[in-house]
C-alpha positions as CSV (number, residue, x, y, z in Angstrom):
1,X,217.1,36.0,-10.8
2,X,219.8,38.3,-12.1
3,X,222.5,38.0,-14.8
4,X,226.1,39.3,-14.9
5,X,225.2,41.3,-17.9
6,X,222.4,43.1,-16.0
7,X,224.8,43.7,-13.1
8,X,227.4,45.1,-15.4
9,X,224.9,47.6,-16.8
10,X,224.2,48.8,-13.2
11,X,228.0,49.1,-12.6
12,X,228.4,51.2,-15.8
13,X,225.5,53.4,-14.6
14,X,227.1,53.6,-11.1
15,X,223.9,52.4,-9.4
16,X,225.0,48.8,-8.5
17,X,224.8,47.8,-4.9
18,X,228.2,46.5,-3.8
19,X,229.1,45.3,-0.3
20,X,232.0,43.3,1.2
21,X,231.5,39.8,2.5
22,X,231.7,41.2,6.1
23,X,228.8,43.6,5.3
24,X,226.8,40.8,3.6
25,X,226.6,38.9,6.9
26,X,224.7,41.7,8.5
27,X,222.4,42.2,5.5
28,X,221.5,38.5,5.3
29,X,220.8,38.6,9.1
30,X,218.5,41.6,8.7
31,X,216.7,40.8,5.4
32,X,217.2,37.0,4.9
33,X,219.0,35.4,2.0
34,X,216.1,35.8,-0.4
35,X,215.7,39.6,0.0
36,X,219.4,40.1,0.3
37,X,219.8,38.5,-3.2
38,X,217.3,41.1,-4.5
39,X,219.0,44.0,-2.7
40,X,222.7,43.3,-3.4
41,X,224.4,43.0,-6.8
42,X,228.0,42.2,-5.9
43,X,229.9,40.9,-2.8
44,X,233.6,41.6,-2.7
45,X,236.0,39.3,-1.0
46,X,239.7,39.6,-0.1
47,X,242.7,37.7,1.2
48,X,246.3,38.7,1.9
49,X,248.9,36.2,2.9
50,X,252.1,34.3,2.0
51,X,251.6,32.5,-1.3
52,X,254.8,30.6,-1.9
53,X,253.6,29.1,-5.2
54,X,253.9,32.5,-7.0
55,X,256.3,33.9,-9.6
56,X,256.7,36.1,-12.7
57,X,257.4,35.5,-16.4
58,X,259.8,38.1,-17.7
59,X,261.0,39.0,-21.2
60,X,264.2,41.1,-21.3
61,X,264.4,41.8,-25.1
62,X,267.4,40.9,-27.2
63,X,270.9,42.2,-26.5
64,X,273.3,43.2,-29.2
65,X,274.8,40.8,-30.2
66,X,272.1,38.4,-29.1
67,X,272.4,36.0,-26.2
68,X,270.6,32.7,-25.4
69,X,270.3,33.1,-21.7
70,X,270.7,29.9,-19.8
71,X,271.7,31.0,-16.3
72,X,270.0,34.2,-15.3
73,X,270.3,36.2,-12.1
74,X,268.3,39.2,-10.8
75,X,270.0,40.8,-7.8
76,X,271.7,37.5,-7.3
77,X,268.5,35.4,-7.4
78,X,268.4,32.8,-10.2
79,X,265.4,32.8,-12.6
80,X,264.6,29.7,-14.6
81,X,265.8,30.2,-18.2
82,X,264.9,26.9,-19.9
83,X,262.6,28.8,-22.2
84,X,263.2,31.0,-25.3
85,X,266.4,33.0,-25.5
86,X,265.4,36.0,-23.3
87,X,262.4,34.7,-21.4
88,X,262.7,33.6,-17.7
89,X,260.5,32.6,-14.8
90,X,261.4,34.0,-11.4
91,X,259.9,32.0,-8.5
92,X,259.0,33.7,-5.2
93,X,260.8,31.2,-3.0
94,X,264.1,31.1,-4.9
95,X,266.9,31.9,-2.5
96,X,269.8,34.2,-3.2
97,X,272.8,32.6,-4.9
98,X,275.0,34.5,-2.3
99,X,275.2,32.2,0.7
100,X,275.6,35.1,3.0
101,X,272.3,36.5,1.9
102,X,270.4,33.2,1.1
103,X,266.7,33.5,2.2
104,X,267.0,37.1,3.4
105,X,266.5,38.3,-0.1
106,X,264.9,35.9,-2.6
107,X,262.7,35.9,-5.6
108,X,259.7,37.5,-3.7
109,X,261.9,40.5,-2.8
110,X,263.0,40.9,-6.4
111,X,259.3,40.9,-7.5
112,X,258.4,43.6,-4.9
113,X,261.4,45.7,-6.0
114,X,260.4,45.4,-9.6
115,X,256.9,46.6,-8.8
116,X,258.4,49.5,-6.8
117,X,260.4,50.6,-9.8
118,X,263.8,49.9,-8.3
119,X,267.0,49.2,-10.3
120,X,267.6,45.4,-10.6
121,X,271.0,44.0,-11.5
122,X,270.7,41.5,-14.4
123,X,273.5,39.0,-15.2
124,X,273.2,36.1,-17.5
125,X,275.3,33.4,-19.2
126,X,274.5,31.2,-22.2
127,X,276.1,28.9,-24.7
128,X,277.0,30.4,-28.1
129,X,275.5,29.6,-31.4
130,X,275.6,31.2,-34.9
131,X,272.5,33.1,-34.1
132,X,273.3,33.8,-30.4
133,X,277.1,34.6,-30.4
134,X,277.1,36.4,-27.0
135,X,278.3,34.5,-24.0
136,X,277.6,36.8,-21.1
137,X,275.6,40.0,-20.3
138,X,275.5,42.2,-17.3
139,X,273.3,45.3,-17.0
140,X,270.8,47.2,-14.8
141,X,267.1,47.1,-15.5
142,X,263.8,48.4,-14.1
143,X,260.3,47.1,-14.8
144,X,259.9,49.7,-17.6
145,X,262.8,48.0,-19.5
146,X,261.0,44.7,-19.7
147,X,258.7,43.9,-22.6
148,X,256.5,41.7,-20.5
149,X,256.3,41.0,-16.7
150,X,253.4,38.6,-16.2
151,X,252.7,37.5,-12.6
152,X,251.6,33.9,-13.0
153,X,250.9,32.0,-9.7
154,X,250.2,28.3,-9.9
155,X,248.6,28.0,-6.4
156,X,247.1,31.0,-4.6
157,X,244.0,31.9,-2.6
158,X,243.8,28.8,-0.5
159,X,240.2,28.1,0.6
160,X,241.2,26.3,3.8
161,X,244.4,26.2,5.9
162,X,245.2,24.1,9.0
163,X,246.5,25.9,12.0
164,X,249.9,24.8,13.3
165,X,251.3,23.9,16.7
166,X,254.4,21.9,17.9
167,X,254.6,19.0,20.3
168,X,258.4,18.8,20.4
169,X,260.6,19.9,23.2
170,X,262.4,22.3,20.9
171,X,261.4,25.4,18.9
172,X,260.8,24.6,15.2
173,X,260.8,26.9,12.1
174,X,258.1,26.3,9.4
175,X,256.2,28.0,6.6
176,X,253.6,28.6,9.3
177,X,256.2,30.6,11.2
178,X,258.1,29.8,14.4
179,X,256.4,27.2,16.6
180,X,257.3,27.1,20.3
181,X,258.0,23.9,22.2
182,X,255.3,21.7,23.9
183,X,252.3,23.4,22.3
184,X,253.5,26.8,23.3
185,X,251.6,28.6,20.5
186,X,249.3,28.1,17.6
187,X,249.8,29.9,14.2
188,X,247.1,30.1,11.6
189,X,246.6,31.6,8.2
190,X,243.7,32.7,6.0
191,X,241.0,35.4,5.7
192,X,238.1,33.3,7.0
193,X,234.8,35.0,6.3
194,X,236.5,37.3,3.7
195,X,238.1,34.4,1.8
196,X,236.9,34.3,-1.9
197,X,236.5,30.6,-2.2
198,X,234.8,30.2,1.1
199,X,232.2,32.7,0.0
200,X,231.5,31.0,-3.3
201,X,231.6,27.4,-2.1
202,X,228.5,25.2,-2.7
203,X,228.7,22.6,0.1
204,X,226.1,20.4,-1.6
205,X,227.8,20.0,-5.0
206,X,231.4,20.5,-3.7
207,X,231.9,23.2,-6.3
208,X,231.9,26.9,-6.8
209,X,228.8,29.0,-7.7
210,X,230.4,31.7,-9.9
211,X,234.2,31.6,-9.7
212,X,235.9,29.8,-12.6
213,X,238.2,30.2,-15.6
214,X,238.1,33.7,-16.9
215,X,236.9,35.4,-13.7
216,X,238.3,38.9,-13.5
217,X,239.9,39.6,-10.1
218,X,241.9,42.1,-8.0
219,X,245.5,40.8,-8.1
220,X,248.3,42.6,-6.4
221,X,246.7,46.0,-6.7
222,X,246.0,45.5,-10.4
223,X,243.5,43.6,-12.5
224,X,244.1,39.9,-13.0
225,X,242.3,36.7,-14.1
226,X,241.7,33.2,-12.9
227,X,243.2,30.9,-15.5
228,X,242.4,27.6,-13.9
229,X,242.3,25.5,-10.8
230,X,245.4,25.9,-8.7
231,X,247.8,23.0,-8.0
232,X,246.6,20.6,-5.3
233,X,243.1,21.9,-5.8
234,X,240.6,19.7,-4.0
235,X,237.1,21.0,-3.7
236,X,235.8,17.7,-2.3
237,X,237.6,18.5,1.0
238,X,236.9,22.3,0.7
239,X,240.5,22.9,-0.2
240,X,240.2,24.8,-3.4
241,X,243.0,26.8,-4.9
242,X,243.3,29.2,-7.8
243,X,245.9,29.7,-10.6
244,X,246.0,33.4,-11.4
245,X,247.7,35.8,-13.8
246,X,248.1,39.5,-14.2
247,X,250.3,42.3,-15.6
248,X,253.0,43.0,-13.0
249,X,253.4,46.5,-14.5
250,X,250.0,47.5,-13.3
251,X,250.4,46.3,-9.8
252,X,251.2,48.0,-6.5
253,X,253.8,46.9,-4.0
254,X,251.3,47.7,-1.3
255,X,249.6,44.4,-2.2
256,X,252.7,42.4,-3.3
257,X,255.3,42.1,-0.5
258,X,258.4,40.0,-0.3
259,X,259.0,38.4,3.1
260,X,261.4,36.2,4.8
261,X,259.9,33.5,7.1
262,X,262.6,32.9,9.7
263,X,264.9,29.9,9.0
264,X,262.5,28.7,6.4
265,X,262.6,30.8,3.2
266,X,261.3,33.7,1.3
267,X,257.7,34.1,0.2
268,X,255.4,36.5,-1.6
269,X,252.5,38.1,0.3
270,X,249.8,38.5,-2.4
271,X,246.5,40.5,-2.2
272,X,243.7,38.8,-4.1
273,X,240.1,40.0,-4.3
274,X,237.3,38.2,-6.1
275,X,233.9,39.8,-6.9
276,X,230.9,37.5,-6.5
277,X,227.8,38.4,-8.4
278,X,224.7,37.7,-6.3
279,X,222.6,36.0,-8.9
280,X,220.3,34.1,-6.6
281,X,219.3,33.3,-3.1
282,X,221.8,30.4,-2.7
283,X,224.7,32.7,-3.6
284,X,223.5,35.3,-1.1
285,X,223.3,32.7,1.6
286,X,226.8,31.4,0.8
287,X,228.2,34.9,0.9
288,X,227.1,35.3,4.5
289,X,229.5,32.7,5.9
290,X,231.0,33.6,9.2
291,X,234.3,32.9,10.9
292,X,232.7,30.6,13.4
293,X,231.3,28.5,10.5
294,X,234.7,27.6,9.2
295,X,236.3,24.7,10.9
296,X,240.1,24.8,11.3
297,X,242.0,21.7,12.3
298,X,245.0,22.3,14.5
299,X,247.9,20.1,13.2
300,X,251.0,19.0,15.0
301,X,254.0,20.2,12.9
302,X,256.3,18.7,15.5
303,X,255.7,15.4,13.6
304,X,257.8,15.8,10.4
305,X,255.7,13.5,8.2
306,X,253.4,14.1,5.3
307,X,250.4,13.0,7.4
308,X,250.6,15.2,10.5
309,X,248.2,14.4,13.3
310,X,245.3,16.7,14.1
311,X,245.4,17.4,17.8
312,X,242.2,19.6,18.0
313,X,239.7,21.5,16.0
314,X,238.5,25.1,16.3
315,X,237.3,28.0,14.0
316,X,238.5,31.4,12.9
317,X,236.4,33.3,15.4
318,X,238.2,31.5,18.3
319,X,241.6,31.8,16.7
320,X,241.3,35.6,16.3
321,X,240.8,36.0,20.1
322,X,244.6,35.7,20.6
323,X,244.4,32.7,22.8
324,X,242.2,29.6,23.1
325,X,241.4,27.0,25.7
326,X,241.2,23.6,24.0
327,X,241.5,19.9,24.7
328,X,244.5,18.5,22.8
329,X,244.3,14.9,21.6
330,X,247.9,13.4,21.9
331,X,248.7,10.2,20.0
332,X,245.0,9.4,19.7
333,X,244.8,8.5,23.4
334,X,246.1,11.1,25.8
335,X,244.1,14.3,26.2
336,X,245.2,17.5,27.9
337,X,243.5,20.8,28.6
338,X,245.6,23.8,27.6
339,X,245.2,27.5,27.0
340,X,247.4,28.5,24.1
341,X,248.3,31.8,22.5
342,X,247.3,32.2,18.8
343,X,248.7,34.4,16.1
344,X,247.9,34.9,12.4
345,X,250.7,34.7,9.8
346,X,248.5,36.4,7.2
347,X,246.8,39.8,7.5
348,X,243.0,40.1,8.1
349,X,243.4,43.9,8.0
350,X,245.0,43.8,4.5
351,X,242.4,41.3,3.4
352,X,239.6,43.7,4.4
353,X,241.5,46.5,2.6
354,X,241.6,44.4,-0.6
355,X,237.8,43.8,-0.4
356,X,237.2,47.5,0.2
357,X,239.4,48.6,-2.6
358,X,237.7,46.2,-5.1
359,X,234.4,47.5,-3.9
360,X,235.5,51.0,-4.6
361,X,236.6,50.1,-8.1
362,X,233.2,48.5,-8.9
363,X,231.2,51.4,-7.4
364,X,233.3,53.9,-9.5
365,X,232.5,51.9,-12.7
366,X,236.2,51.0,-13.1
367,X,235.8,47.2,-12.8
368,X,233.3,45.1,-14.7
369,X,232.5,41.4,-13.9
370,X,233.2,38.6,-16.4
371,X,231.3,35.4,-17.1
372,X,233.5,32.4,-16.4
373,X,234.2,30.4,-19.6
374,X,234.5,27.2,-17.6
375,X,234.2,25.9,-14.1
376,X,237.2,24.9,-12.0
377,X,238.2,21.3,-12.3
378,X,237.8,18.5,-9.7
379,X,241.5,18.8,-9.0
380,X,243.8,16.3,-7.3
381,X,246.0,16.4,-4.2
382,X,247.6,12.9,-4.4
383,X,250.8,12.3,-2.5
384,X,254.2,11.6,-4.2
385,X,254.8,7.9,-4.7
386,X,258.3,8.0,-3.2
387,X,258.6,5.9,0.0
388,X,260.5,7.0,3.1
389,X,263.4,5.0,4.4
390,X,262.9,4.5,8.1
391,X,265.3,4.2,11.0
392,X,264.1,0.7,11.7
393,X,265.6,-0.4,8.4
394,X,269.1,0.5,9.3
395,X,269.6,0.3,13.1
396,X,272.2,-2.1,14.5
397,X,270.6,-5.1,16.4
398,X,270.9,-6.2,19.1
399,X,271.8,-2.9,20.8
400,X,275.0,-2.7,22.8
401,X,274.2,-0.9,26.1
402,X,275.7,-0.6,29.6
403,X,274.7,0.7,33.0
404,X,276.3,3.7,34.6
405,X,278.1,1.6,37.3
406,X,280.8,0.5,34.9
407,X,284.2,2.2,34.9
408,X,285.5,4.5,32.3
409,X,288.2,1.9,31.4
410,X,285.5,-0.7,30.9
411,X,283.4,1.6,28.7
412,X,286.6,2.4,26.6
413,X,287.1,-1.4,26.0
414,X,283.5,-1.9,24.9
415,X,283.8,0.9,22.4
416,X,287.1,-0.4,21.0
417,X,286.2,-4.1,20.9
418,X,282.9,-3.4,19.1
419,X,284.3,-0.7,16.8
420,X,281.6,1.8,17.9
421,X,281.7,5.4,19.0
422,X,278.3,5.6,20.8
423,X,277.3,3.7,23.9
424,X,273.8,4.1,25.4
425,X,273.5,4.1,29.2
426,X,270.5,2.4,30.6
427,X,269.0,1.7,34.1
428,X,268.0,-1.7,35.4
429,X,264.8,-1.7,33.2
430,X,266.8,-1.0,30.0
431,X,265.4,2.5,30.0
432,X,267.7,5.1,28.3
433,X,269.2,7.6,30.8
434,X,272.2,8.8,28.9
435,X,274.7,8.3,26.1
436,X,278.5,8.0,26.1
437,X,280.8,8.7,23.1
438,X,284.4,8.2,22.3
439,X,284.8,12.0,22.5
440,X,283.4,11.9,26.1
441,X,286.1,9.2,27.0
442,X,288.9,11.4,25.6
443,X,287.5,14.4,27.6
444,X,287.3,12.3,30.8
445,X,291.0,11.3,30.5
446,X,292.0,14.9,29.9
447,X,289.9,16.2,32.8
448,X,290.7,13.3,35.1
449,X,287.1,12.3,35.5
450,X,286.4,9.0,37.4
451,X,282.9,7.9,36.7
452,X,280.5,7.4,33.8
453,X,277.8,9.5,35.4
454,X,280.2,12.5,35.4
455,X,280.7,12.4,31.7
456,X,277.7,10.9,30.0
457,X,275.2,13.2,28.2
458,X,271.8,13.2,30.0
459,X,269.9,15.6,27.7
460,X,269.5,13.0,24.9
461,X,268.4,13.5,21.3
462,X,266.8,10.2,20.4
463,X,264.9,8.6,17.5
464,X,262.2,5.9,16.9
465,X,262.1,3.0,14.4
466,X,259.3,4.6,12.4
467,X,261.1,8.0,12.0
468,X,262.4,8.7,8.4
469,X,266.2,8.8,8.1
470,X,266.0,12.3,6.6
471,X,264.5,13.5,9.8
472,X,267.3,11.9,11.9
473,X,269.9,13.3,9.6
474,X,268.5,16.8,10.2
475,X,268.5,16.2,14.0
476,X,272.2,15.3,13.9
477,X,273.1,18.3,11.8
478,X,271.0,20.7,13.8
479,X,272.4,19.5,17.2
480,X,276.0,18.9,15.9
481,X,276.0,15.2,17.0
482,X,277.2,12.1,15.2
483,X,274.7,9.5,16.4
484,X,271.3,9.0,18.2
485,X,270.0,6.2,20.2
486,X,266.7,4.6,19.0
487,X,264.1,3.9,21.6
488,X,260.6,2.3,21.7
489,X,257.5,4.1,23.0
490,X,258.5,3.2,26.6
491,X,262.1,4.6,26.3
492,X,263.8,1.2,26.0
493,X,266.9,1.2,23.8
494,X,266.5,-0.7,20.4
495,X,269.8,0.4,18.8
496,X,271.8,3.4,17.6
497,X,271.9,5.3,14.3
498,X,275.1,7.0,13.4
499,X,276.3,9.5,10.8
500,X,278.4,6.7,9.4
501,X,275.2,4.6,8.8
502,X,273.6,7.5,7.0
503,X,276.7,8.1,4.9
504,X,276.6,4.4,3.8
505,X,273.0,4.7,2.9
506,X,273.6,7.9,0.9
507,X,276.4,6.1,-1.0
508,X,274.0,3.2,-1.9
509,X,271.4,5.7,-3.1
510,X,274.0,7.4,-5.4
511,X,275.0,4.0,-6.9
512,X,271.3,3.3,-7.6
């Protein structure tokens, strides 16, 4: 029906019809997809959110005398230097080498500061050779001092993103933001009906109509290109991603922002806009996708496993209301009705701004479309082959338990005779009601306590046999405890896992 060459001629003549994907919805409603395809030349899309898989290649130029940089730091953030002598790659999520700063200022913040033209402290060390005799260098640079600063992001512009909630009794901190206990909130991400890949997706072929390798895009306020499928790209499940590149020197820190996600890490918020040429009716129809058409699974991040359970499904229209009333499916059997607050961890306002800015560039004849040189690949999102070691593999059996009617002296003898420091307290049905430690015994003696019920811990941190030991280790560290009882689904005690058990396992791993 139309070609990109014809559309570019209209752009040059400033008579192309360009609309955002939001505007396209109304046009298709009024005219139908067939007439909309005749009317509209280009649909602009946009997204703006945290894109952790981002970073920048930098070339610093040679010092005098020359140095082969092997450990390179920019404002205290290490950049990978296993390349040529003065090349480095700075990742957005790299934390600061100063433990007092850590994630509060990481790679993403350095990238934003470079774009803003700020001074950056560069320090580097290397090993000496005949052609690279210098050992160390320390100087101050700005982006203008760099020969090249190429933003190259391995995985950006996610087509789909699950929303996150939390079933645990404690607050947790994730890349989806802070999640409150007991399904206290739902966080979501993504531009929905403005998303580039959603607007270009062909549901029949599980591929993309126009987006591909070589597509020119809006990237961080400058011009960039799609250079391939992003990592973990999987169009078969509508989870496409893009690998993109662009010249950092042409970008604007309005559309590249460093951020710290509380108790998780740093990330780079990236603005990406992709123009979609409306070549035919099918493309026009695809560009009219609505928020309510995009299903969003709500996943329980309280389960710290690769395969987290989906507790409900919704869509972007419902999520944007600020709260939703849904039925949660717990453990595949129990269902509860709940009204939950929702919040976006990306910016729809900035996504719209990206689409509008790209539209302006095209209307002004400043941005021409490109033909893709190849389609995006089929991708792959296979899991890592490493197996998790589970609590059930290391717990002591049978469990040593007591009821709360025994005396403190009797409990002391059990701890000593069995060479243990943790004693689960159970009721007549072997249900866990508390835990006693050797420290509790010492405290009881010092405070002249008389009964087990006075000194046992009732607010118990527990585990299950199918929980990975890495998760248990984090529980112990987070709660400053040295052991956790292991229970079955009914709360009956199966054993105890201690810090000593984990230390032995780590020792075995190191020997292997």
